[in-house]
C-alpha positions in Angstrom: 58.5 -98.1 -186.3 58.9 -101.8 -187.5 55.9 -104.0 -187.4 55.9 -107.2 -185.3 54.2 -110.4 -186.4 51.3 -109.7 -184.0 50.8 -106.2 -185.6 50.9 -107.8 -189.0 48.2 -110.4 -188.2 45.9 -107.7 -186.7 46.4 -105.2 -189.5 45.9 -107.7 -192.3 42.9 -109.3 -190.6 40.9 -106.2 -191.8 42.1 -106.7 -195.4 41.3 -110.4 -195.9 43.0 -113.8 -195.7 45.1 -113.7 -198.9 47.1 -110.6 -198.0 47.5 -111.8 -194.4 49.2 -115.0 -195.5 51.4 -113.1 -197.9 52.6 -110.5 -195.3 53.3 -113.0 -192.6 55.3 -115.2 -195.0 57.3 -112.2 -196.2 58.0 -111.1 -192.7 59.2 -114.6 -191.7 61.3 -114.9 -194.8 62.9 -111.5 -194.1 63.6 -112.5 -190.5 65.3 -115.7 -191.6 67.4 -113.9 -194.2 68.5 -111.3 -191.7 69.3 -114.0 -189.2 71.5 -115.9 -191.7 73.3 -112.7 -192.6 73.9 -111.8 -189.0 75.2 -115.3 -188.2 77.5 -115.1 -191.2 78.9 -111.8 -190.1 79.4 -112.9 -186.5 81.1 -116.1 -187.8 83.4 -114.1 -190.0 84.4 -111.8 -187.2 85.0 -114.7 -184.9 87.4 -116.3 -187.4 89.2 -113.1 -188.4 89.7 -111.7 -184.9 90.2 -115.0 -183.2 93.7 -114.2 -181.8 92.3 -111.2 -179.9 89.0 -112.9 -179.0 90.7 -116.0 -177.6 93.0 -113.9 -175.5 90.1 -111.8 -174.3 88.1 -114.9 -173.3 91.0 -116.4 -171.4 91.6 -113.0 -169.6 87.9 -112.9 -168.6 88.2 -116.5 -167.2 91.3 -115.6 -165.2 89.8 -112.4 -164.0 86.7 -114.2 -162.8 88.8 -116.9 -161.0 90.4 -114.2 -158.9 87.6 -111.7 -158.4 86.0 -113.4 -155.5 89.4 -114.0 -153.9 90.3 -110.3 -154.2 87.0 -109.4 -152.5 87.6 -111.8 -149.6 91.2 -110.6 -149.1 90.1 -106.9 -149.2 88.0 -107.6 -146.1 90.8 -109.1 -144.0 92.5 -107.1 -141.2 95.9 -107.7 -139.9 95.8 -105.9 -136.5 94.9 -102.3 -137.3 96.1 -102.6 -140.9 93.5 -103.4 -143.5 94.3 -104.9 -146.9 92.9 -102.4 -149.4 91.1 -103.4 -152.6 93.9 -101.8 -154.7 96.6 -103.8 -152.9 94.7 -107.1 -153.3 94.1 -106.4 -157.0 97.8 -105.6 -157.6 98.9 -108.7 -155.8 96.4 -110.9 -157.9 97.5 -109.2 -161.1 101.2 -109.8 -160.3 100.5 -113.4 -159.4 98.6 -114.0 -162.7 101.4 -112.4 -164.7 104.2 -114.4 -163.0 102.3 -117.7 -163.3 101.4 -117.1 -167.0 104.9 -116.1 -168.0 106.4 -119.1 -166.0 104.0 -121.5 -167.7 104.7 -120.1 -171.1 108.5 -120.4 -170.5 108.1 -124.0 -169.4 105.9 -124.9 -172.4 108.3 -123.2 -174.9 111.3 -124.9 -173.4 109.6 -128.3 -173.5 108.6 -127.7 -177.1 112.1 -126.8 -178.0 113.4 -129.9 -176.3 110.9 -132.1 -178.2 111.8 -130.4 -181.5 115.5 -130.9 -181.1 115.3 -134.5 -180.0 112.5 -135.7 -182.4 114.8 -135.9 -185.4 117.0 -138.4 -183.6 114.0 -140.7 -182.9 112.7 -140.4 -186.5 114.1 -143.8 -187.7 113.0 -145.5 -184.4 109.5 -144.1 -184.8 109.3 -145.4 -188.4 110.5 -148.8 -187.3 108.0 -149.0 -184.4 105.1 -148.1 -186.7 106.3 -150.6 -189.2 106.4 -153.3 -186.5 102.7 -152.6 -185.8 102.0 -153.1 -189.5 103.9 -156.4 -189.5 101.4 -157.8 -187.1 98.9 -157.9 -190.0 101.1 -158.8 -193.0 104.6 -158.2 -194.4 103.1 -156.1 -197.2 101.4 -153.9 -194.6 104.8 -153.3 -192.9 106.3 -152.1 -196.1 103.3 -149.9 -196.9 103.3 -148.3 -193.4 107.0 -147.6 -193.6 106.7 -146.0 -197.1 103.7 -143.9 -196.0 105.5 -142.6 -192.9 108.7 -141.7 -194.7 106.6 -139.7 -197.2 105.6 -137.3 -194.3 107.7 -134.2 -194.0 108.4 -134.2 -190.3 110.5 -131.0 -190.5 107.5 -129.0 -191.8 105.4 -130.1 -188.8 108.2 -129.3 -186.4 108.6 -125.8 -187.8 104.9 -125.2 -187.4 105.1 -126.5 -183.8 107.9 -124.1 -183.1 106.0 -121.2 -184.7 103.0 -122.0 -182.5 105.2 -122.0 -179.4 106.6 -118.5 -180.3 103.0 -117.2 -180.7 102.3 -118.4 -177.2 104.4 -115.6 -175.7 102.6 -112.9 -177.7 99.2 -114.3 -176.6 100.4 -114.5 -173.0 101.4 -110.8 -173.1 98.0 -109.8 -174.5 96.2 -111.8 -171.9 98.1 -110.1 -169.1 97.3 -106.7 -170.6 93.6 -107.6 -170.7 93.6 -108.8 -167.2 95.3 -105.7 -166.0 92.8 -103.4 -167.5 89.9 -105.5 -166.2 91.3 -105.1 -162.6 91.6 -101.4 -163.2 87.9 -101.2 -164.2 86.7 -103.7 -161.6 85.4 -101.3 -159.0 83.2 -99.5 -161.6 81.5 -102.6 -163.1 78.3 -102.5 -160.9 77.9 -98.8 -161.6 78.3 -99.3 -165.4 75.9 -102.1 -165.4 73.2 -100.1 -163.5 73.6 -97.2 -165.9 73.4 -99.5 -168.9 70.2 -101.2 -167.7 68.6 -97.9 -166.5 67.1 -99.9 -163.6 68.7 -101.0 -160.4 66.5 -104.1 -160.1 67.3 -105.3 -163.6 71.0 -104.6 -163.1 71.0 -106.7 -159.9 69.2 -109.5 -161.8 71.9 -109.4 -164.6 74.6 -109.3 -162.0 73.2 -112.5 -160.4 73.2 -114.2 -163.8 76.9 -113.2 -164.3 77.7 -114.4 -160.8 76.0 -117.8 -161.6 78.1 -118.1 -164.8 81.3 -117.2 -163.0 80.6 -119.6 -160.2 79.8 -122.6 -162.3 82.7 -122.0 -164.8 85.1 -121.6 -161.9 83.9 -124.8 -160.3 84.4 -126.6 -163.6 87.9 -125.2 -164.1 89.1 -125.9 -160.6 87.9 -129.5 -160.8 89.5 -130.0 -164.2 92.8 -128.4 -163.0 92.9 -130.8 -160.1 92.1 -133.9 -162.1 94.5 -132.9 -164.9 97.3 -132.3 -162.4 96.7 -135.7 -160.8 96.7 -137.4 -164.2 99.9 -135.6 -165.3 101.6 -136.7 -162.1 100.5 -140.3 -162.7 101.8 -140.3 -166.3 105.1 -138.8 -165.1 105.5 -141.5 -162.4 104.5 -144.2 -164.9 107.1 -143.2 -167.5 109.8 -142.7 -164.9 109.1 -146.2 -163.4 109.6 -147.7 -166.9 112.7 -145.7 -167.5 111.2 -143.8 -170.5 112.4 -140.5 -171.8 110.1 -137.4 -172.4 108.4 -137.9 -169.0 108.2 -134.2 -168.4 106.9 -133.2 -171.9 104.3 -136.0 -171.9 103.1 -135.0 -168.4 102.7 -131.4 -169.5 100.9 -132.6 -172.7 98.6 -134.8 -170.7 97.8 -132.0 -168.3 96.9 -129.7 -171.2 94.9 -132.2 -173.3 92.8 -133.2 -170.3 91.1 -129.8 -170.5 89.6 -130.9 -173.8 86.4 -132.9 -172.9 86.0 -136.5 -174.0 88.7 -136.6 -176.7 91.6 -135.0 -174.9 92.3 -137.9 -172.6 92.0 -140.4 -175.5 94.6 -138.4 -177.6 96.9 -138.2 -174.6 96.8 -141.9 -174.0 97.4 -142.8 -177.6 100.3 -140.4 -177.8 101.8 -142.0 -174.7 101.5 -145.4 -176.2 103.2 -144.3 -179.4 106.1 -142.6 -177.5 106.5 -145.7 -175.4 106.5 -148.0 -178.5 109.2 -145.9 -180.1 111.5 -146.3 -177.1 111.1 -149.9 -176.1 111.8 -152.9 -178.3 109.0 -155.1 -177.0 105.4 -154.2 -178.1 104.1 -156.0 -174.9 105.8 -153.3 -172.7 104.3 -150.5 -174.8 100.9 -152.2 -174.5 101.3 -152.5 -170.7 102.1 -148.8 -170.4 99.2 -148.0 -172.6 96.7 -150.1 -170.6 97.9 -148.6 -167.3 97.6 -145.1 -168.6 94.2 -145.9 -169.9 93.1 -147.2 -166.5 94.4 -144.0 -164.8 92.5 -141.8 -167.3 89.3 -143.8 -166.8 89.5 -143.7 -163.0 90.3 -140.0 -162.8 88.3 -138.8 -165.8 85.2 -141.1 -165.7 84.9 -141.7 -161.9 86.6 -139.0 -159.9 85.9 -136.1 -162.2 82.1 -136.6 -162.4 82.0 -137.2 -158.6 83.8 -133.9 -157.9 81.9 -132.0 -160.6 78.6 -133.1 -159.1 75.5 -131.4 -160.5 77.1 -128.0 -160.9 77.8 -128.3 -164.7 74.5 -129.7 -165.9 75.4 -129.7 -169.6 74.5 -132.3 -172.2 77.2 -134.7 -173.3 76.0 -134.3 -176.9 76.0 -130.6 -176.5 79.6 -130.7 -175.3 80.6 -132.6 -178.5 78.7 -130.1 -180.7 80.3 -127.2 -178.9 83.7 -128.9 -179.1 83.3 -129.3 -182.9 82.0 -125.8 -183.5 84.6 -123.9 -181.5 87.3 -126.2 -182.7 86.4 -125.4 -186.3 86.2 -121.6 -185.5 89.2 -121.1 -183.1 91.2 -124.3 -183.5 92.7 -126.0 -180.5 92.2 -123.0 -178.3 88.5 -123.1 -179.1 88.3 -126.8 -178.0 89.7 -125.7 -174.6 87.2 -122.9 -174.2 84.2 -124.9 -175.6 82.7 -125.9 -172.3 83.0 -122.5 -170.5 81.4 -120.8 -173.4 78.7 -123.4 -173.6 77.9 -123.1 -169.9 77.7 -119.3 -170.2 75.4 -119.6 -173.3 73.2 -122.1 -171.5 72.7 -119.9 -168.4 72.0 -116.7 -170.4 69.5 -118.5 -172.7 67.7 -120.0 -169.7 66.8 -116.5 -168.5 65.6 -115.3 -171.9 62.1 -116.6 -172.6 62.5 -116.8 -176.4 65.9 -118.5 -176.1 64.9 -120.9 -173.3 64.5 -123.9 -175.7 68.2 -123.6 -176.6 69.1 -123.8 -172.9 66.9 -126.9 -172.4 68.6 -128.6 -175.3 72.1 -127.8 -174.0 71.3 -129.0 -170.5 71.8 -132.5 -169.4 68.4 -133.2 -167.9 66.4 -130.5 -169.6 66.8 -128.3 -166.4 69.4 -125.6 -167.2 69.0 -123.9 -163.8 70.9 -125.1 -160.8 69.1 -125.1 -157.4 71.2 -122.1 -156.3 70.5 -120.2 -159.5 66.8 -119.5 -158.8 66.2 -115.8 -158.5 63.5 -113.9 -156.8 62.6 -112.2 -160.0 61.2 -113.7 -163.1 63.2 -114.4 -166.3 64.7 -111.4 -167.9 63.1 -110.0 -171.0 66.0 -108.5 -173.0 63.9 -106.3 -175.3 62.3 -104.6 -172.3 65.6 -104.3 -170.5 67.0 -102.4 -173.5 64.3 -99.8 -173.5 
C-alpha cells in the first residue's frame, strides 16, 4: 500500500530529522514527475485523438441541450395518449440529425461559393490593400502589393475546401454519438449509482452534472440568440450598401461570435476587408466597418452580459487562457468549445477540496458556485467516492 505524506512524516519522526526531510522531498519530487508524465500523456492523447474527441464533446453538448426537453415532452398527454420517452427521444434525434446535416450543407455550399468567386476578386483585393498602404507612403503601397502577390491564394483555398469536406464526416460522427447517447439515456442514473456504490453520492454527482448542463445550456442559448441577431444585422447592413457575399459573411459572423472576445473582432475586420474590396471609396468601407463595430459592441458587450447574468461566473482572464490552450490543442474547434469546457472544469473543481483553488482562480469573483448550485451535502471527496 503506497504511503501518503502524512504517513511518511509520522514514520520518519521516529528515525530523526535528516531522514524525514529526505523522504518528504523524494516523495514530492516523485509526485511532481508523475504529474508531468500524466499531463504529457493526456496532452498527447488530446492532440492525436482530437477529431473523435471534438465530435464527442459536441455530441455531449447537443445531447444535454435536448435531454431536459425530452423529459418534459415525455410527461405530456394528448387526451388519453401519452408521449412515450422512446418517441420523444426519436423525435429529438431526428431533429438534431436534420438540423446538423442542413447546416453542414449550407456551410459547404457557401464555402464552395466563396472559393469559386474569390479568384475573380484577387486583383481587386490586392489593389484595395495597396490603397491602404498608399495612405502612408508610395513605397508602402508597392511593398504591400508585392507582399500580397507572393501569397499563394490557391493553397489556402484548397485547404479551406478540404476543411469543408471534413465537416460532413464530423457531422456524421456527431450524429452517431448522439444516437447512442439517446439509446443509453434511460440507464444513466443506474450506471452512476452502481459506479459510486452509494445512492447519496450518486445523487450528489448527478446534481453536479445537472449544474454543469444547466449553465452550459444557458451560455449556448444566449450566445446563439446574440450571434443570430448579429448575423442578421450584418446581412441587412451589406444588403443596404449593395455588397456581395452578404450570406457568407452573415454565416461567418454567426459562427465567429461563438469564439469569446476575439471572434467578434475578427468578424468585423473581415467585413471591413470584404467591403473595401468591393467599393472604390475607402470612406464607404470605413462607414460599414464602424457600423458593424457598433452593432458588435451593443450586442456583444451590452446585451450579451445582460442576458448572461450571473450564470456563467467565469474569469475573463481564465477565458483567454482557456481559449489559447484549447485553440493550440484542438485548433478552431477548440476555441469554440473553450468556454463550455472551462465552465465544466470550474464546477467540478469547486466540489473537490484539493482542486478548489483552481475553481476560485477560474471564477470571476472568486465564487465558483452559483446560488442555485448549493447542495445539501458537503463537497465531494473523490478518493472516498472511489472506494
